C-alpha positions as CSV (number, residue, x, y, z in Angstrom):
1,M,-54.5,10.9,-17.8
2,R,-55.4,8.3,-15.2
3,R,-53.0,8.2,-12.3
4,F,-54.5,7.0,-9.0
5,V,-57.7,5.3,-8.1
6,S,-58.8,7.1,-5.0
7,V,-61.3,5.0,-3.1
8,T,-62.0,6.2,0.4
9,S,-65.5,5.1,1.4
10,A,-66.1,1.8,3.1
11,A,-68.8,0.9,0.6
12,A,-66.4,1.5,-2.3
13,L,-63.6,-0.4,-0.7
14,A,-65.9,-3.3,0.0
15,A,-67.0,-3.3,-3.7
16,L,-63.4,-3.8,-4.7
17,G,-62.8,-6.4,-2.1
18,L,-60.2,-4.1,-0.4
19,G,-62.0,-3.2,2.8
20,L,-60.2,-2.2,5.9
21,A,-60.7,-5.5,7.7
22,P,-57.6,-7.0,9.3
23,A,-55.4,-9.0,6.9
24,E,-56.1,-12.3,8.7
25,A,-59.8,-11.8,7.9
26,A,-59.2,-11.5,4.2
27,P,-60.4,-14.4,2.0
28,A,-57.8,-16.9,0.9
29,H,-56.2,-16.3,-2.5
30,P,-57.3,-18.7,-5.3
31,D,-55.0,-21.8,-5.6
32,A,-54.4,-21.0,-9.3
33,E,-53.2,-17.5,-8.5
34,V,-50.9,-18.9,-5.7
35,A,-49.5,-21.5,-8.0
36,G,-49.1,-19.1,-10.9
37,V,-47.2,-16.5,-8.8
38,A,-45.0,-19.2,-7.3
39,A,-44.1,-20.5,-10.8
40,A,-43.5,-17.0,-12.2
41,F,-41.2,-15.8,-9.3
42,G,-39.6,-19.1,-8.2
43,L,-41.3,-19.1,-4.8
44,T,-42.9,-21.8,-2.7
45,A,-46.6,-21.8,-2.3
46,D,-46.4,-20.4,1.2
47,Q,-44.0,-17.6,0.0
48,A,-46.4,-16.7,-2.8
49,R,-49.4,-16.7,-0.5
50,A,-47.5,-14.4,1.9
51,Q,-46.6,-12.0,-0.9
52,L,-50.3,-11.9,-2.0
53,T,-51.5,-11.2,1.5
54,A,-49.0,-8.4,1.8
55,Q,-50.2,-7.1,-1.6
56,D,-53.8,-7.0,-0.2
57,R,-52.6,-4.9,2.8
58,A,-50.8,-2.5,0.4
59,H,-54.0,-1.9,-1.5
60,R,-56.0,-1.3,1.6
61,L,-53.4,1.1,2.9
62,A,-53.2,2.9,-0.5
63,A,-56.9,3.6,-0.3
64,A,-56.7,5.0,3.2
65,L,-53.6,7.3,2.9
66,P,-54.2,10.8,4.3
67,A,-55.0,13.5,1.8
68,S,-51.9,15.4,2.8
69,V,-49.8,12.5,1.6
70,R,-51.7,12.2,-1.7
71,E,-51.2,15.9,-2.5
72,Q,-47.4,15.4,-2.4
73,S,-47.4,12.0,-4.0
74,A,-45.5,11.3,-7.2
75,G,-46.6,7.6,-7.4
76,Q,-47.0,4.5,-5.3
77,W,-46.2,0.8,-5.7
78,F,-46.1,-2.5,-3.9
79,D,-42.6,-3.6,-2.9
80,A,-42.8,-7.4,-2.8
81,A,-39.4,-7.8,-1.2
82,A,-40.4,-5.6,1.7
83,G,-44.0,-6.7,1.7
84,K,-45.1,-3.0,1.9
85,L,-46.7,-0.2,0.1
86,T,-44.1,2.4,-1.0
87,V,-45.1,6.0,-1.7
88,A,-42.9,8.5,-3.5
89,V,-43.4,12.0,-2.0
90,T,-41.8,15.4,-2.6
91,G,-41.7,16.5,1.1
92,A,-40.2,15.1,4.3
93,D,-43.4,15.9,6.2
94,A,-45.5,13.8,3.8
95,A,-42.9,11.0,4.1
96,D,-43.2,11.0,7.9
97,Q,-47.0,10.9,7.6
98,A,-46.8,8.0,5.1
99,R,-44.5,6.0,7.4
100,A,-46.8,6.7,10.4
101,A,-49.7,5.2,8.4
102,G,-47.6,2.1,7.8
103,A,-46.1,2.6,4.3
104,A,-42.5,3.0,3.2
105,A,-41.7,6.4,1.8
106,Q,-39.2,7.8,-0.6
107,V,-38.6,11.5,-0.9
108,V,-38.1,12.3,-4.6
109,A,-37.1,15.3,-6.7
110,R,-39.8,15.3,-9.3
111,S,-43.5,15.9,-8.4
112,Q,-46.4,14.3,-10.2
113,A,-46.8,17.6,-12.1
114,D,-43.1,17.5,-13.2
115,L,-43.5,13.9,-14.5
116,D,-46.7,14.7,-16.3
117,R,-45.1,17.7,-18.0
118,T,-42.2,15.7,-19.2
119,D,-44.5,12.9,-20.3
120,A,-46.6,15.4,-22.3
121,A,-43.4,16.8,-23.9
122,V,-42.4,13.3,-25.0
123,R,-45.8,12.6,-26.4
124,A,-45.7,15.8,-28.4
125,L,-42.2,14.9,-29.8
126,V,-43.4,11.4,-30.7
127,G,-46.2,12.9,-32.7
128,K,-47.6,10.3,-35.1
129,G,-44.7,7.9,-34.5
130,V,-40.9,7.6,-34.5
131,P,-39.2,4.5,-36.1
132,G,-38.3,2.0,-33.4
133,V,-39.9,3.9,-30.5
134,Y,-42.6,1.7,-29.1
135,G,-43.3,2.8,-25.5
136,W,-43.1,5.9,-23.3
137,G,-44.5,6.8,-19.9
138,V,-43.9,7.5,-16.3
139,D,-41.9,5.1,-14.1
140,V,-43.1,5.7,-10.6
141,R,-40.3,3.6,-9.0
142,G,-37.6,5.5,-11.0
143,N,-39.3,8.9,-10.5
144,D,-38.7,9.6,-14.2
145,V,-40.1,9.2,-17.7
146,G,-38.9,6.3,-19.8
147,V,-38.8,5.8,-23.5
148,D,-38.4,2.3,-25.1
149,V,-36.6,1.8,-28.4
150,D,-36.2,-1.3,-30.5
151,R,-32.6,-0.9,-31.7
152,T,-33.2,-3.1,-34.7
153,K,-35.6,-0.5,-36.2
154,K,-33.6,2.7,-35.4
155,T,-33.1,5.3,-38.2
156,A,-31.6,8.8,-38.3
157,E,-35.0,10.1,-37.3
158,T,-34.9,7.9,-34.2
159,D,-31.4,9.3,-33.2
160,S,-32.6,12.9,-33.7
161,F,-35.7,12.2,-31.5
162,L,-33.6,10.5,-28.8
163,S,-31.2,13.5,-28.7
164,R,-34.1,15.8,-28.0
165,V,-35.7,13.7,-25.3
166,R,-32.4,13.3,-23.5
167,D,-32.4,17.0,-23.1
168,L,-35.7,16.5,-21.1
169,G,-34.0,14.2,-18.7
170,V,-35.8,11.1,-20.1
171,R,-34.4,7.6,-19.4
172,I,-33.9,5.6,-22.6
173,T,-34.1,1.8,-22.7
174,E,-33.0,0.0,-25.9
175,T,-34.1,-3.6,-26.6
176,A,-33.9,-6.1,-29.5
177,T,-37.6,-6.7,-29.6
178,S,-40.9,-4.8,-29.4
179,P,-44.5,-5.9,-28.5
180,R,-47.2,-6.4,-31.0
181,Q,-50.9,-6.9,-30.8
182,Q,-51.7,-10.7,-30.8
183,S,-54.6,-12.3,-32.6
184,G,-55.7,-15.5,-32.6
185,T,-69.7,-21.7,-22.1
186,I,-68.4,-17.8,-22.3
187,Q,-65.5,-18.1,-19.9
188,T,-62.5,-15.9,-19.3
189,G,-59.5,-17.3,-21.3
190,N,-61.5,-19.5,-23.7
191,P,-61.0,-19.0,-27.5
192,W,-63.4,-17.2,-29.8
193,W,-63.2,-16.5,-33.5
194,P,-64.1,-13.1,-35.1
195,G,-65.6,-14.3,-38.4
196,S,-63.1,-16.4,-40.4
197,E,-60.1,-14.6,-38.8
198,S,-57.6,-16.2,-36.4
199,N,-58.8,-16.7,-32.8
200,C,-58.7,-14.3,-29.8
201,S,-59.5,-15.0,-26.2
202,V,-62.6,-14.2,-24.1
203,G,-61.9,-11.4,-21.6
204,F,-64.8,-11.1,-19.1
205,P,-68.5,-11.9,-19.2
206,V,-70.7,-8.8,-18.7
207,T,-74.3,-7.7,-19.0
208,D,-75.7,-4.4,-20.1
209,S,-78.3,-2.1,-18.5
210,A,-81.1,-4.1,-20.1
211,G,-79.7,-7.5,-18.8
212,A,-78.5,-8.6,-22.3
213,K,-75.4,-10.9,-22.3
214,H,-72.0,-9.8,-23.7
215,F,-68.3,-10.4,-23.1
216,L,-65.4,-7.9,-23.2
217,T,-62.3,-8.6,-25.2
218,A,-59.6,-6.7,-27.2
219,G,-60.6,-3.8,-29.5
220,H,-58.3,-5.1,-32.2
221,C,-60.3,-8.3,-32.2
222,T,-63.6,-6.5,-32.7
223,N,-62.7,-3.8,-35.2
224,D,-65.1,-5.0,-37.9
225,V,-68.6,-3.7,-37.5
226,N,-71.4,-6.3,-36.9
227,Q,-69.0,-9.3,-37.4
228,A,-70.2,-12.8,-36.5
229,A,-68.5,-14.3,-33.5
230,Y,-67.9,-18.0,-33.1
231,G,-67.0,-20.4,-30.4
232,A,-65.2,-22.8,-32.7
233,S,-63.3,-22.4,-36.0
234,G,-64.8,-23.1,-39.3
235,Q,-67.8,-20.8,-38.6
236,Q,-69.5,-23.3,-36.3
237,N,-71.2,-22.7,-32.9
238,K,-72.0,-19.0,-33.4
239,I,-72.0,-17.0,-30.2
240,G,-73.3,-13.7,-31.4
241,T,-72.1,-10.4,-33.0
242,S,-69.1,-8.2,-32.2
243,N,-69.0,-4.4,-32.3
244,V,-72.7,-4.1,-32.8
245,G,-73.5,-0.9,-34.8
246,G,-69.8,0.1,-34.9
247,T,-70.0,1.7,-31.5
248,H,-68.6,-1.1,-29.3
249,S,-64.9,-1.3,-30.3
250,V,-61.9,1.0,-29.6
251,N,-58.3,0.4,-30.8
252,A,-56.7,3.8,-30.7
253,R,-55.2,6.2,-28.2
254,E,-58.2,5.8,-25.9
255,G,-57.5,2.1,-25.4
256,D,-57.9,-1.4,-26.8
257,M,-61.3,-2.8,-25.8
258,G,-64.3,-4.2,-27.5
259,V,-67.7,-5.9,-26.8
260,V,-69.2,-9.1,-28.3
261,A,-73.0,-9.4,-27.9
262,V,-74.0,-13.0,-26.9
263,T,-77.2,-13.5,-28.8
264,E,-77.4,-17.2,-29.7
265,A,-79.3,-19.8,-27.6
266,G,-77.4,-22.1,-25.4
267,W,-74.6,-19.7,-24.4
268,N,-74.4,-18.9,-20.7
269,L,-72.1,-16.4,-19.0
270,S,-69.8,-17.8,-16.3
271,A,-67.9,-16.0,-13.6
272,S,-65.5,-18.9,-13.5
273,V,-62.1,-18.2,-15.1
274,N,-60.4,-20.9,-17.1
275,T,-57.0,-21.5,-15.3
276,W,-56.0,-24.4,-17.6
277,G,-55.5,-27.2,-15.1
278,Q,-55.4,-25.2,-11.9
279,P,-58.6,-24.9,-9.7
280,A,-60.8,-22.3,-11.4
281,V,-60.9,-18.7,-10.1
282,T,-64.4,-17.2,-9.6
283,L,-64.6,-13.5,-10.2
284,T,-65.8,-11.3,-7.3
285,G,-65.4,-7.8,-8.8
286,A,-63.0,-5.5,-10.6
287,A,-60.0,-3.6,-9.3
288,E,-57.2,-1.3,-10.6
289,A,-53.6,-2.8,-10.5
290,M,-50.7,-0.8,-9.2
291,V,-47.0,-1.1,-9.8
292,G,-45.4,-4.1,-8.1
293,D,-48.6,-6.1,-8.0
294,R,-48.6,-9.8,-8.9
295,V,-51.2,-10.4,-11.6
296,C,-52.2,-13.4,-13.8
297,H,-53.8,-13.7,-17.2
298,S,-55.8,-16.4,-18.9
299,G,-55.4,-16.8,-22.7
300,N,-56.1,-19.5,-25.2
301,T,-52.5,-19.9,-26.3
302,S,-50.2,-19.3,-23.3
303,H,-52.9,-20.5,-20.9
304,W,-52.3,-19.3,-17.3
305,Q,-49.4,-16.9,-16.8
306,C,-48.4,-14.6,-14.0
307,G,-46.0,-11.7,-13.6
308,E,-45.4,-8.3,-12.0
309,V,-46.8,-5.0,-12.9
310,K,-43.8,-2.8,-14.0
311,Y,-45.7,0.3,-15.3
312,T,-49.2,1.7,-15.4
313,H,-50.6,4.4,-17.7
314,K,-47.7,3.8,-20.2
315,S,-48.2,4.4,-23.9
316,A,-47.3,1.9,-26.6
317,D,-46.7,2.4,-30.3
318,Y,-47.4,-0.7,-32.4
319,G,-46.4,1.0,-35.6
320,N,-48.5,2.1,-38.7
321,G,-49.8,5.0,-36.6
322,L,-51.4,2.9,-33.9
323,V,-50.6,4.4,-30.5
324,I,-52.4,3.4,-27.3
325,D,-52.2,5.4,-24.1
326,D,-52.6,4.3,-20.5
327,L,-51.8,0.6,-20.8
328,T,-50.4,-1.5,-18.0
329,W,-47.1,-3.3,-18.7
330,T,-46.2,-6.6,-17.0
331,T,-43.4,-9.2,-16.9
332,A,-45.8,-12.1,-17.6
333,C,-45.3,-13.9,-20.9
334,S,-48.0,-14.2,-23.6
335,L,-48.5,-15.6,-27.1
336,G,-50.5,-14.9,-30.2
337,G,-54.1,-15.8,-29.6
338,D,-54.1,-14.5,-26.1
339,S,-55.5,-11.1,-27.2
340,G,-58.6,-10.0,-25.3
341,G,-58.1,-12.6,-22.5
342,G,-58.6,-11.6,-18.9
343,W,-56.0,-10.3,-16.4
344,L,-56.7,-10.8,-12.7
345,L,-55.6,-9.2,-9.5
346,G,-56.4,-12.0,-7.1
347,D,-60.0,-12.8,-7.9
348,K,-60.7,-9.3,-9.3
349,A,-60.9,-8.5,-13.0
350,T,-58.2,-6.0,-13.8
351,G,-57.4,-6.0,-17.5
352,L,-58.0,-7.1,-21.1
353,H,-54.9,-8.5,-22.9
354,D,-53.6,-6.2,-25.5
355,G,-50.2,-7.4,-26.8
356,G,-46.7,-8.6,-26.1
357,P,-43.6,-10.1,-27.7
358,S,-45.3,-13.4,-28.5
359,Q,-42.7,-15.3,-26.7
360,C,-42.2,-16.7,-23.2
361,V,-38.7,-16.1,-21.7
362,Q,-37.2,-16.3,-18.3
363,N,-36.6,-13.0,-16.5
364,P,-37.8,-10.8,-19.4
365,S,-36.2,-7.4,-19.9
366,D,-38.2,-4.2,-20.4
367,G,-38.6,-5.2,-24.1
368,D,-40.2,-8.5,-23.4
369,M,-43.4,-7.4,-21.7
370,S,-47.1,-8.2,-21.9
371,L,-49.5,-5.3,-21.9
372,F,-53.2,-5.0,-20.9
373,Q,-56.0,-2.5,-21.1
374,P,-57.5,-1.7,-17.6
375,V,-60.9,-3.3,-17.6
376,I,-62.7,-0.7,-15.4
377,E,-62.4,1.8,-18.2
378,A,-64.2,-0.6,-20.5
379,L,-66.9,-1.3,-18.0
380,N,-67.5,2.4,-17.5
381,K,-67.4,3.3,-21.2
382,W,-70.2,1.0,-22.1
383,Q,-72.0,0.9,-18.7
384,L,-71.6,-2.8,-18.4
385,T,-71.8,-5.0,-15.3
386,L,-69.2,-7.7,-14.6
387,V,-70.6,-11.2,-14.0
388,T,-69.3,-12.2,-10.6
389,S,-69.6,-15.1,-8.2
390,G,-73.0,-16.7,-8.3
391,G,-73.2,-15.9,-12.1
392,T,-72.4,-19.4,-13.3
393,G,-75.5,-21.0,-14.8
394,D,-77.9,-18.3,-13.7
395,T,-79.2,-16.4,-16.7
396,T,-82.7,-15.5,-15.3
397,A,-83.1,-11.7,-14.8
398,P,-85.2,-10.3,-11.9
399,S,-88.6,-8.9,-12.6
400,A,-88.9,-5.1,-13.3
401,P,-89.3,-3.0,-10.2
402,G,-93.0,-2.0,-9.8
403,N,-94.9,1.1,-8.9
404,P,-92.0,3.6,-9.0
405,R,-92.8,6.9,-7.3
406,S,-91.3,10.1,-6.0
407,T,-91.5,10.4,-2.2
408,G,-89.9,13.9,-1.8
409,T,-87.8,16.6,-3.4
410,T,-85.4,19.3,-2.4
411,S,-83.7,21.9,-4.5
412,N,-80.9,19.5,-5.4
413,S,-82.3,16.0,-4.7
414,V,-85.2,13.6,-5.5
415,S,-86.2,10.7,-3.3
416,L,-87.7,7.6,-4.9
417,A,-89.3,4.4,-3.9
418,W,-90.6,1.3,-5.7
419,D,-92.0,-2.2,-5.1
420,A,-89.3,-4.9,-4.7
421,S,-88.5,-7.1,-7.6
422,T,-88.4,-10.9,-7.5
423,D,-85.8,-13.3,-8.9
424,N,-85.2,-17.1,-9.1
425,V,-82.2,-16.8,-6.9
426,G,-82.3,-13.5,-5.2
427,V,-82.2,-9.7,-5.9
428,T,-78.9,-8.1,-4.7
429,G,-79.6,-4.5,-5.5
430,Y,-81.0,-1.8,-7.8
431,D,-79.6,0.7,-10.2
432,V,-81.3,4.1,-10.5
433,Y,-81.0,5.9,-13.8
434,N,-81.4,9.6,-14.4
435,G,-82.4,9.5,-18.1
436,S,-79.8,7.1,-19.6
437,A,-77.1,7.8,-17.0
438,L,-76.6,5.7,-13.9
439,A,-77.4,8.0,-10.9
440,T,-76.9,5.7,-7.9
441,S,-77.0,2.0,-6.8
442,V,-78.7,0.8,-3.7
443,A,-79.5,-2.4,-1.9
444,G,-83.2,-1.8,-1.1
445,P,-86.3,-0.5,-2.8
446,S,-85.7,3.3,-2.2
447,A,-83.0,5.8,-3.1
448,T,-82.2,9.5,-3.0
449,V,-80.6,11.0,-6.1
450,S,-78.5,14.1,-5.1
451,G,-76.5,16.7,-7.0
452,L,-79.4,17.9,-9.1
453,N,-80.1,21.4,-10.4
454,P,-82.8,23.5,-8.8
455,D,-86.2,23.9,-10.4
456,T,-85.4,21.2,-13.0
457,A,-87.5,18.3,-14.3
458,Y,-85.9,14.8,-14.2
459,T,-87.1,11.4,-15.4
460,F,-85.9,8.3,-13.5
461,T,-86.1,4.5,-14.1
462,V,-84.9,1.6,-11.9
463,K,-83.5,-1.8,-12.7
464,A,-83.0,-4.7,-10.4
465,K,-79.9,-7.0,-10.5
466,D,-78.9,-10.3,-9.1
467,A,-75.6,-11.9,-8.0
468,A,-75.0,-13.3,-11.5
469,G,-75.0,-9.9,-13.1
470,N,-78.5,-10.3,-14.6
471,A,-80.4,-7.0,-14.8
472,S,-84.1,-6.6,-15.0
473,P,-86.0,-4.6,-17.6
474,A,-86.4,-1.0,-16.7
475,S,-89.3,0.1,-14.5
476,A,-91.9,2.5,-15.7
477,A,-90.5,6.0,-15.8
478,V,-91.2,8.4,-12.9
479,S,-90.9,12.2,-13.3
480,A,-90.1,14.7,-10.6
481,R,-89.1,18.4,-10.5
482,T,-86.6,19.7,-7.9
483,Q,-87.6,22.7,-5.8
484,A,-86.6,26.2,-6.8
485,G,-83.6,27.9,-5.1
486,G,-81.8,26.9,-2.0
487,G,-79.6,24.5,-3.8
488,G,-76.4,26.2,-2.8
489,N,-73.5,27.4,-5.0
490,R,-72.2,24.5,-7.1
491,T,-69.7,26.6,-9.0
492,L,-66.0,26.2,-7.9
493,T,-63.1,28.3,-9.0
494,N,-59.2,28.1,-9.2
495,D,-57.7,31.7,-9.6
496,T,-54.1,30.6,-9.4
497,D,-52.1,31.7,-12.5
498,Y,-50.2,29.0,-14.4
499,A,-47.6,29.7,-17.0
500,I,-48.2,27.8,-20.3
501,R,-44.8,26.7,-21.8
502,D,-43.9,25.2,-25.2
503,Y,-44.5,21.4,-25.4
504,Q,-45.6,21.2,-21.7
505,Q,-48.8,20.6,-19.8
506,V,-50.4,22.6,-17.0
507,F,-52.6,20.9,-14.5
508,S,-54.9,23.2,-12.5
509,P,-56.8,21.4,-9.7
510,I,-60.1,22.2,-8.0
511,A,-61.0,20.2,-4.9
512,S,-64.7,19.7,-4.5
513,T,-66.5,18.6,-1.3
514,L,-70.0,18.8,-2.9
515,T,-72.3,15.8,-2.4
516,G,-74.1,13.6,-4.9
517,S,-73.5,13.4,-8.6
518,A,-72.4,16.1,-10.9
519,A,-75.0,17.6,-13.1
520,A,-75.8,15.8,-16.3
521,T,-74.2,18.8,-18.2
522,I,-71.2,20.4,-16.5
523,G,-70.2,24.0,-17.3
524,V,-66.6,25.0,-17.6
525,S,-65.4,28.6,-17.9
526,L,-61.7,29.6,-18.3
527,T,-59.7,32.6,-19.0
528,I,-56.4,32.3,-20.9
529,R,-53.9,34.7,-22.4
530,H,-51.8,33.0,-25.1
531,T,-50.1,34.0,-28.4
532,C,-51.4,31.0,-30.4
533,A,-54.8,29.5,-29.5
534,E,-54.3,26.9,-32.3
535,D,-51.4,25.2,-30.4
536,L,-53.5,24.6,-27.3
537,G,-55.3,21.4,-26.3
538,I,-57.6,21.7,-23.3
539,T,-59.1,18.7,-21.3
540,L,-61.2,18.4,-18.2
541,L,-60.4,15.4,-15.9
542,D,-63.1,14.2,-13.5
543,P,-62.4,12.6,-10.0
544,K,-62.4,9.2,-11.6
545,G,-59.7,10.2,-14.1
546,K,-62.1,10.3,-17.1
547,A,-61.0,12.9,-19.7
548,Y,-63.4,15.2,-21.5
549,A,-61.9,17.1,-24.4
550,L,-62.9,20.8,-24.4
551,K,-60.6,22.0,-27.2
552,Y,-58.3,20.2,-29.7
553,S,-55.2,21.8,-31.0
554,G,-54.7,22.4,-34.7
555,G,-54.8,25.1,-37.4
556,S,-52.6,26.6,-40.1
557,T,-52.2,30.0,-38.6
558,C,-51.8,31.3,-35.1
559,T,-54.4,33.6,-33.5
560,P,-54.1,35.0,-30.0
561,W,-56.4,34.0,-27.1
562,S,-57.2,36.7,-24.7
563,G,-60.3,36.4,-22.5
564,A,-62.9,34.0,-21.2
565,R,-64.5,31.1,-23.0
566,T,-67.1,28.7,-21.8
567,F,-67.7,25.0,-22.6
568,T,-70.4,22.4,-21.7
569,V,-69.5,18.8,-20.9
570,P,-72.1,15.9,-20.9
571,A,-71.2,13.8,-17.9
572,T,-72.2,10.2,-17.0
573,A,-72.8,9.3,-13.4
574,T,-69.8,11.3,-12.3
575,P,-69.4,12.1,-8.5
576,A,-69.3,15.8,-7.7
577,S,-66.9,15.3,-4.9
578,G,-63.1,14.9,-5.5
579,K,-60.3,16.4,-7.5
580,W,-61.3,18.0,-10.8
581,Q,-58.4,19.1,-13.0
582,L,-58.1,21.3,-16.1
583,R,-55.2,20.1,-18.3
584,V,-53.8,22.6,-20.8
585,T,-51.3,21.3,-23.3
586,D,-49.1,23.5,-25.5
587,Y,-48.2,21.5,-28.7
588,G,-46.2,24.2,-30.5
589,P,-43.0,26.2,-30.3
590,G,-42.3,29.9,-29.7
591,D,-45.5,30.6,-27.6
592,T,-46.1,32.4,-24.4
593,G,-49.2,32.3,-22.3
594,T,-50.9,32.0,-18.9
595,L,-54.0,30.2,-17.6
596,D,-55.5,33.0,-15.4
597,T,-58.5,31.4,-13.9
598,W,-61.1,28.7,-14.5
599,S,-64.3,27.5,-12.8
600,I,-66.6,24.5,-13.0
601,T,-70.3,24.3,-12.4
602,L,-71.4,21.0,-11.0
């Protein structure tokens, strides 16, 4: 379950446009964003600009909070009225440290683990759906878990469910409406048509590792395999093909995101966002939104609309068994045909439009919200590169890096060098791949890939990229073997016992200070004592928040679990350093058990 985006290095902060430079040195916000936020919240342009500047400061501070504050954090958000980052913490000492760092702090009763356990219990009770229940998730500002119910769809089953979740201390919000997924040059916000169906909206232009052109949009717009995509209705102006091979669309618990391949001549990718009459916004990168942020979206029907982030990582039930987890909920309005359109945090891509009430009302209640899929998850899932500033009109890829070679090895690293690529505008960097996985990105023609296993053969390739997001063909492959031994112990263990309770989750963390990337295959060993192994679901969470399912629940009879089991996990360009977590969920009644110990080999 994704909770916080922890970005601490200067390079990473710079990549998100959230560096620790003084606020007055930050670039000006796009005029369209200022105008949209002013209209959405009844502000003057100067007031909107001041809020957005304060929001930037909040993001920089959130990225730089001390680890001691993060460990006791139960959520964070931007307080627009105060113009500050607010952090919910469980201890007075952490509150004092947060205030010393420049944030506001609230001491709360429920820890992040408490909230996650309650959230997991609600998810288990929801099962495959409850009539009228369309949303559930953690509210960081309320320090509780909320459930949203459309009162017009309630049944006796709904009342029974609500009675049970009240016993968990859940806050229930009843509304008269519920959201639904909306249908309807490659530029964010422009319309496109999946086959002969109603139009959707373009999310964000991207390129793949081979430099081929694509755009991201909603998964429910790309659910058909190898469907033609058009830039105008009536099957004219073909753009390309959506969901190529059936592997480029998701509309399920994992998320709502899909990819359209741009294959037809004459279509260029643009980093310029359609702001429907306002000065265009040019994309400069991607970022994760937090609660309280002012965000805007571009869609073919409602055009340019802004609002506030109310919840992150909140689930939505659209009915007919369609549940999507980890969506961001906002107060911005949206209409049918906006689906797949891009959401922005300043000039950063932050989401793909998922759904909403298909109405635009003043001061919407919790039931009248627009939802989006965080875009960074889609970029990572398909290893895509966002087209950013400088991308407009430039579709020429750099030449492939020449003469790749190994210049040295250790027991856990390989150093590489290659001849520089050329480009019609200019090369901005290189991506180094370990097999098919991205190992590292560098600015110049050399790199060291760390975090490798001793006495192991590896094969690397390199691709150059330019400011428009164009990627070169891969270089010739270069093979190298790490030296034997001396690599150090890369197995980490948590021996703390955790009780496993009915319908609850256990989160057992391991803090890693290892350098480089995790191994291409991660080993996990765990020891559990439990009366019903079939009721347990076990997941590994990496430092980026990506979930790797180790064991699913299910089975007609219960068998006890007593002892150690091992699992292997194929990882993709995952850093070894950071907080790894083992999540154990009990989905059944009448069980007892304990997580004794677990270890991870990186």
